[in-house]
C-alpha positions in Angstrom: 126.7 113.0 101.8 125.2 114.0 98.4 122.8 116.9 99.2 122.0 119.0 96.2 120.5 122.5 96.8 116.8 122.8 96.2 115.4 124.6 93.2 111.6 125.3 92.8 111.6 123.1 89.7 113.2 120.2 91.6 110.8 120.6 94.5 107.7 120.8 92.2 108.9 117.9 90.1 109.5 115.6 93.1 106.1 116.6 94.5 104.4 115.6 91.3 106.2 112.3 91.3 105.2 111.7 94.9 101.6 112.3 94.1 101.7 110.2 90.9 103.3 107.2 92.6 100.8 107.5 95.4 98.0 107.6 92.7 99.4 104.6 91.0 99.4 102.7 94.3 95.8 103.7 95.0 94.8 102.5 91.5 96.5 99.2 92.1 94.4 98.7 95.2 91.2 98.7 93.1 92.6 95.9 90.9 93.6 93.7 93.9 89.9 93.3 94.8 89.5 90.8 91.9 92.2 88.5 93.3 95.1 90.0 91.2 98.2 90.0 93.3 99.8 93.4 92.9 101.3 93.6 96.4 104.9 93.9 95.3 104.1 96.5 92.7 101.9 98.4 95.2 104.7 98.5 97.8 107.2 99.5 95.1 105.0 102.5 94.3 104.6 103.3 98.0 108.4 103.3 98.3 108.9 105.6 95.3 106.2 108.0 96.6 107.8 108.0 100.0 111.3 108.8 98.7 110.0 111.6 96.5 107.9 113.0 99.4 111.0 112.9 101.7 112.9 114.8 99.1 110.2 117.5 99.1 110.0 117.7 102.8 113.8 118.2 103.1 113.8 120.8 100.3 111.0 122.8 102.0 112.6 122.6 105.4 116.4 122.4 104.8 116.7 123.8 101.4 118.4 120.6 100.1 117.7 116.9 99.9 119.6 113.6 100.0 120.4 112.3 96.5 122.7 109.3 97.3 122.3 105.6 97.2 122.7 104.9 100.9 119.4 104.3 102.6 120.6 104.9 106.1 122.0 108.3 105.1 118.7 109.3 103.5 116.9 108.4 106.7 119.4 110.3 108.8 119.0 113.3 106.5 115.2 113.3 106.9 115.6 112.8 110.7 117.0 116.4 110.8 113.5 117.5 109.9 111.3 114.9 111.7 112.2 111.6 113.4 108.8 110.1 113.0 108.9 110.8 109.2 112.4 109.3 109.1 111.0 106.1 110.7 108.4 106.0 108.0 111.0 106.4 105.3 113.1 103.6 106.9 110.0 101.4 106.9 109.6 101.9 103.2 113.3 101.5 102.3 113.4 98.3 104.3 110.8 96.8 102.0 112.3 98.1 98.7 114.5 95.1 98.0 111.9 92.5 98.9 109.1 94.2 96.9 111.2 95.0 93.9 113.9 92.3 93.6 113.0 89.3 95.6 111.1 86.2 94.6 109.2 86.3 97.9 106.1 88.5 97.8 105.4 91.1 100.5 102.7 90.2 103.0 99.3 91.9 103.5 100.7 93.3 106.8 103.7 94.8 105.0 101.5 96.3 102.4 99.4 98.0 105.1 102.6 99.3 106.8 103.8 100.6 103.4 100.5 102.4 102.9 100.6 104.1 106.3 104.2 105.2 105.9 103.7 106.5 102.4 100.6 108.4 103.3 102.3 110.0 106.2 105.2 111.2 104.0 103.1 112.4 101.1 100.6 114.1 103.4 103.4 116.1 104.9 105.0 116.9 101.6 101.7 118.3 100.2 100.9 120.3 103.3 
């Protein structure tokens, strides 16, 4: 498992990314009221915010974070801290391919689930 040690700069940088991705997602919500379909972009921002927040949570609690490509290992690593947060990360990672690479758009229900999962992770990272 690829788990680099935490540095204050890494933690602060990942926290800023989590907040900026969340802010970008929130900004997109305002543009969707005019009929523009930004659901895939919105969910992609939620995924990135959640990943960055999970890194921060692990750094704060474990002193290291998961930096590999295997989603299941990232979820397992976060589960060492909090199983509910790990489920939220799994929810987001499960939508990553559909939102970012598929020709099929995410649903409104998936968008709402992504929002809840992201908010839970970012809220914990910023507390």
